[in-house]
C-alpha positions in Angstrom: -181.9 -0.5 -114.1 -182.5 -0.8 -118.0 -183.8 -4.4 -117.6 -186.5 -3.4 -115.3 -187.4 -0.6 -117.5 -187.5 -2.9 -120.6 -189.8 -5.5 -118.7 -192.1 -2.4 -117.8 -192.3 -1.2 -121.4 -192.7 -4.5 -123.2 -195.6 -5.7 -120.8 -197.4 -2.2 -120.2 -200.0 -2.5 -123.0 -201.0 -5.9 -122.2 -201.1 -5.0 -118.2 -203.8 -2.3 -119.2 -206.3 -4.7 -120.4 -206.0 -7.2 -117.5 -206.8 -7.4 -113.8 -204.6 -9.2 -111.2 -206.7 -12.2 -109.9 -204.7 -13.8 -106.9 -201.3 -12.6 -105.4 -199.8 -15.1 -103.1 -196.4 -14.3 -101.3 -194.9 -17.6 -100.3 -191.8 -17.9 -98.2 -189.8 -19.3 -101.1 -191.7 -18.2 -104.2 -194.5 -15.7 -105.4 -197.0 -16.5 -107.7 -199.6 -14.0 -109.6 -202.5 -15.0 -111.5 -204.4 -12.8 -113.9 -208.1 -12.5 -115.1 -207.2 -13.8 -118.4 -205.8 -17.2 -117.1 -202.1 -16.2 -116.8 -199.9 -17.7 -114.1 -196.3 -16.5 -113.1 -193.7 -17.2 -110.6 -190.9 -15.4 -108.9 -188.5 -16.0 -106.1 -189.7 -14.2 -102.8 -186.7 -11.9 -102.4 -186.5 -10.9 -98.5 -183.7 -8.2 -98.4 -184.4 -7.9 -94.7 -187.0 -8.5 -92.4 -186.9 -6.2 -89.4 -190.9 -6.3 -88.4 -194.0 -7.8 -89.5 -194.4 -5.2 -92.2 -192.5 -6.2 -95.4 -194.3 -3.9 -97.8 -194.6 0.0 -97.1 -198.2 1.4 -98.0 -199.9 -1.9 -98.2 -202.1 -2.2 -101.4 -204.5 -5.0 -102.3 -203.9 -5.5 -106.0 -206.3 -8.3 -106.3 -209.2 -7.3 -108.8 -207.2 -4.1 -109.9 -205.5 -3.6 -113.1 -202.4 -5.3 -113.7 -200.6 -1.9 -114.7 -200.7 -0.9 -111.1 -198.7 -3.7 -110.0 -196.4 -3.7 -113.2 -195.0 -0.2 -111.7 -193.4 -2.1 -108.9 -190.8 -3.7 -111.1 -189.0 -0.4 -110.6 -189.6 -0.3 -106.8 -186.9 -0.3 -104.3 -188.7 -2.9 -102.3 -187.4 -6.4 -103.3 -190.9 -7.9 -102.2 -192.7 -5.4 -104.4 -190.2 -6.5 -107.3 -190.8 -10.1 -106.4 -194.8 -9.5 -107.0 -194.1 -7.3 -110.2 -191.8 -9.9 -111.8 -194.3 -12.7 -111.0 -196.8 -10.6 -112.8 -194.6 -10.1 -115.9 -194.4 -13.8 -116.1 -198.3 -14.1 -115.9 -198.7 -11.6 -118.5 -196.4 -13.5 -120.8 -198.1 -16.8 -119.7 -199.6 -17.8 -123.1 -196.4 -17.0 -125.1 -194.4 -19.0 -122.6 -196.7 -22.1 -123.0 -195.6 -22.2 -126.7 -192.1 -22.6 -126.1 -190.3 -26.1 -125.9 -189.5 -28.0 -122.9 -186.2 -29.0 -121.5 -187.2 -31.3 -118.6 -183.6 -32.6 -117.9 -181.7 -29.8 -118.9 -180.2 -31.9 -121.7 -180.8 -29.3 -124.3 -179.5 -26.4 -122.1 -176.2 -28.3 -121.7 -176.1 -29.2 -125.2 -176.5 -25.7 -126.5 -173.9 -24.2 -124.0 -171.4 -27.1 -125.0 -170.6 -28.2 -121.5 -168.6 -31.1 -121.6 -165.4 -32.4 -119.4 -163.1 -29.4 -118.7 -165.7 -26.8 -119.7 -165.1 -23.7 -117.2 -168.3 -22.6 -115.9 -169.2 -19.7 -113.7 -172.5 -20.0 -111.6 -174.1 -17.1 -109.9 -176.6 -18.8 -107.6 -175.9 -22.3 -106.4 -178.2 -24.9 -108.2 -177.7 -28.4 -106.4 -179.1 -30.5 -109.4 -177.1 -28.8 -112.1 -174.0 -29.0 -109.9 -174.4 -32.8 -109.9 -174.7 -32.8 -113.7 -171.6 -30.5 -114.0 -169.6 -32.9 -111.6 -170.6 -35.9 -113.6 -169.5 -34.3 -116.8 -166.2 -33.2 -115.0 -166.6 -29.4 -116.0 -164.7 -26.9 -113.9 -167.1 -24.9 -111.8 -166.8 -21.3 -109.9 -169.5 -20.5 -107.8 -170.8 -17.3 -106.1 -174.0 -17.3 -103.9 -174.7 -14.6 -101.5 -177.2 -16.5 -99.5 -175.0 -19.3 -98.9 -172.0 -17.0 -98.6 -170.1 -18.7 -101.3 -167.5 -16.8 -103.3 -166.1 -13.3 -103.3 -167.4 -11.0 -105.9 -164.1 -9.4 -106.9 -162.5 -12.8 -107.5 -165.7 -14.0 -109.2 -165.9 -11.1 -111.6 -162.1 -11.6 -112.6 -162.9 -15.5 -113.2 -165.8 -14.3 -115.2 -164.1 -12.0 -117.5 -160.8 -14.0 -118.0 -161.6 -17.6 -117.2 -165.2 -18.7 -117.7 -166.7 -20.0 -121.1 -170.1 -20.5 -119.7 -172.1 -18.3 -117.3 -175.2 -20.0 -115.3 -177.0 -16.9 -113.8 -180.1 -17.0 -111.6 -182.8 -14.7 -112.5 -183.1 -14.0 -108.9 -180.3 -11.4 -110.0 -183.1 -9.5 -111.5 -184.7 -9.1 -107.9 -181.5 -7.7 -106.4 -180.8 -5.6 -109.4 -177.5 -7.0 -110.1 -178.1 -8.8 -113.5 -176.6 -6.2 -115.4 -173.7 -5.4 -113.0 -172.5 -9.2 -113.5 -173.0 -9.4 -117.3 -171.0 -6.2 -117.7 -167.9 -8.5 -116.4 -168.5 -11.2 -118.7 -165.7 -11.6 -120.8 -165.7 -12.1 -124.9 -167.4 -15.3 -126.0 -168.9 -16.5 -122.7 -172.1 -18.2 -123.2 -174.9 -16.9 -120.7 -178.1 -18.7 -119.7 -180.6 -17.0 -117.5 -182.1 -19.6 -115.4 -184.7 -20.4 -112.8 -188.5 -19.9 -111.9 -188.2 -16.2 -112.0 -186.9 -15.9 -115.6 -189.1 -14.0 -117.9 -189.3 -16.0 -121.0 -189.3 -12.8 -123.3 -186.4 -12.6 -125.6 -186.7 -9.1 -126.5 -186.3 -7.9 -122.7 -182.6 -9.2 -123.2 -181.6 -7.6 -126.4 -179.2 -5.1 -124.7 -177.4 -7.9 -122.9 -175.2 -10.6 -123.7 -177.6 -13.7 -122.7 -178.0 -16.5 -125.4 -180.5 -18.7 -123.6 -183.4 -18.4 -121.3 -184.4 -21.5 -119.2 -187.8 -20.9 -116.9 -190.5 -22.6 -115.2 -194.2 -22.2 -116.7 -196.6 -23.4 -114.0 -199.3 -25.5 -115.5 -201.7 -27.0 -112.6 -202.8 -23.9 -111.1 -204.2 -25.2 -107.8 -201.3 -27.3 -107.1 -198.6 -24.6 -107.8 -200.7 -22.1 -105.5 -200.8 -24.7 -102.7 -197.1 -25.2 -103.2 -196.2 -21.6 -102.9 -198.5 -21.1 -99.9 -196.7 -24.0 -98.0 -193.4 -22.6 -98.8 -192.3 -25.5 -101.2 -189.1 -25.0 -103.3 -188.4 -25.6 -107.0 -188.3 -29.4 -107.0 -192.0 -29.4 -105.8 -193.2 -26.7 -107.9 -191.7 -28.0 -111.0 -193.8 -31.2 -110.6 -196.7 -29.1 -111.7 -195.0 -27.0 -114.0 -192.8 -27.0 -117.6 -189.2 -26.6 -117.7 -189.1 -24.3 -120.9 -186.1 -22.6 -122.8 -185.8 -20.1 -125.4 -182.6 -19.7 -127.4 -181.6 -15.9 -128.1 -178.6 -16.5 -130.4 
């Protein structure tokens, strides 16, 4: 996937001069910290779990060059990609801290011009956003493989011929569907990549029709690490983080 290659190329040089400090694979999220103070999150993507072994050829990355883990952004194993994407966000941490915050998603809704009757396609069911969308009386079409919502073929047709806005979970990076989904986007559709996994690096998306990134930047290290270890979800993690955004065009 080109997006994986771009993430690798963009962060390779910085990874060479940084060591991985902590890798914590939680049931909900993964967090990686680095020797330079970086922290990054990613969804822990379990494709299938048929035994106690979820990563082939186990390797202890802690204390080693971040470049070794970064290579796993191209892995076929979704757990390894989860670690690598969290690392990408850790390597980008200082830049992400400089981005403006959108704690209540107000700026996102303004940028995407979501109002009554706006046709919104959503990949990944975001409960808090659905509440706001319903309050605004937007028209919403959802697909979510984990919740068994929607059929891909029908959704893609809606995405091409019906939707005005696409809210796309950045978990799609982990199952390598981002580019497939975006290849079905109709002309003029405004797309936001959303969620704690989101790499807040605009250059990684230059080849894709993405107009906005909305991610989570951890702030309180120990609290976020504990939340991840305890299997906590987005609402808990965001108590100790910033909800940041980056407008691409």
